[in-house]
Legacy VTK file of the C-alpha trace (Angstrom):
# vtk DataFile Version 3.0
C-alpha trace
ASCII
DATASET POLYDATA
POINTS 100 float
113.368 99.812 117.595
117.070 99.463 116.963
118.879 96.199 117.521
121.497 97.187 120.095
123.999 94.560 118.944
124.021 95.281 115.227
122.700 98.861 115.077
120.146 97.834 112.436
116.647 99.298 112.372
114.114 96.750 113.562
110.368 96.414 113.465
107.884 94.134 115.184
106.058 93.684 111.858
102.867 95.406 113.027
100.529 96.743 110.354
97.326 98.501 111.333
94.584 100.967 110.511
95.710 104.084 112.368
95.574 106.445 109.368
91.918 105.910 108.455
92.016 103.512 105.496
89.977 100.314 105.252
93.194 98.410 104.567
96.322 98.227 106.750
97.837 101.677 106.266
100.290 101.889 109.174
103.546 100.029 109.678
105.874 99.820 112.671
109.287 101.389 112.262
111.477 101.584 115.363
108.402 101.427 117.622
106.645 104.265 115.779
103.861 103.973 113.224
104.397 105.412 109.779
101.717 105.946 107.124
102.194 103.246 104.474
100.548 105.506 101.893
103.298 108.130 102.219
106.197 106.614 100.338
108.257 107.120 97.216
107.885 105.091 94.011
110.223 102.423 95.414
108.164 101.895 98.575
110.499 103.762 100.935
108.368 105.293 103.691
108.544 108.990 104.500
109.086 109.790 108.164
106.709 112.617 109.072
108.317 113.078 112.499
105.039 112.322 114.264
105.392 109.964 117.207
102.502 107.544 116.929
103.487 104.659 119.201
103.158 101.083 117.985
100.587 99.235 120.119
102.702 96.082 120.004
106.098 97.635 120.868
104.976 100.517 123.067
101.637 99.510 124.541
101.486 102.094 127.375
102.435 104.938 125.017
99.816 103.758 122.496
97.127 103.809 125.195
98.027 107.406 126.100
98.137 108.430 122.423
94.682 106.983 121.687
93.227 108.489 124.892
94.458 111.882 123.741
92.679 111.504 120.400
89.287 110.585 121.846
86.962 113.576 122.257
84.225 112.350 124.589
84.322 111.795 128.336
86.741 112.500 131.110
90.394 111.614 130.695
89.834 108.580 132.938
86.992 107.380 130.679
89.058 107.999 127.539
91.982 106.117 129.092
89.711 103.142 129.816
88.448 103.161 126.208
92.005 103.456 124.889
93.150 100.487 126.996
90.297 98.416 125.557
91.142 99.516 122.007
94.838 98.648 122.330
93.945 95.296 123.945
91.623 94.587 120.968
94.375 95.499 118.504
96.814 93.134 120.212
94.198 90.366 120.464
93.283 90.761 116.790
96.933 90.290 115.809
97.233 87.167 117.956
94.019 85.591 116.632
94.331 86.751 113.024
90.994 88.622 113.077
91.384 92.026 111.503
88.673 94.665 111.042
87.594 95.610 107.541
LINES 1 101
100 0 1 2 3 4 5 6 7 8 9 10 11 12 13 14 15 16 17 18 19 20 21 22 23 24 25 26 27 28 29 30 31 32 33 34 35 36 37 38 39 40 41 42 43 44 45 46 47 48 49 50 51 52 53 54 55 56 57 58 59 60 61 62 63 64 65 66 67 68 69 70 71 72 73 74 75 76 77 78 79 80 81 82 83 84 85 86 87 88 89 90 91 92 93 94 95 96 97 98 99
């Protein structure tokens, strides 16, 4: 996300588990998730040009992205599972309960 008034890059502060680690390995950058493990020695993240939507900033896009990654069931069933997953992610951030 970009702050329209100042032109600065913004983030909602989301950190998650989208890249498969048991620790928070994704961070929100302009509404997209970047892999926290892909950075230089100074901690600057590499942008891999993959659009993985942040579930906090872009909930509907995140639901569609997760539904597309599920392999089992009809698209309608995968969409239902993806909605539940994104709702759990958002709820976990609000309550402070994170999976390990």
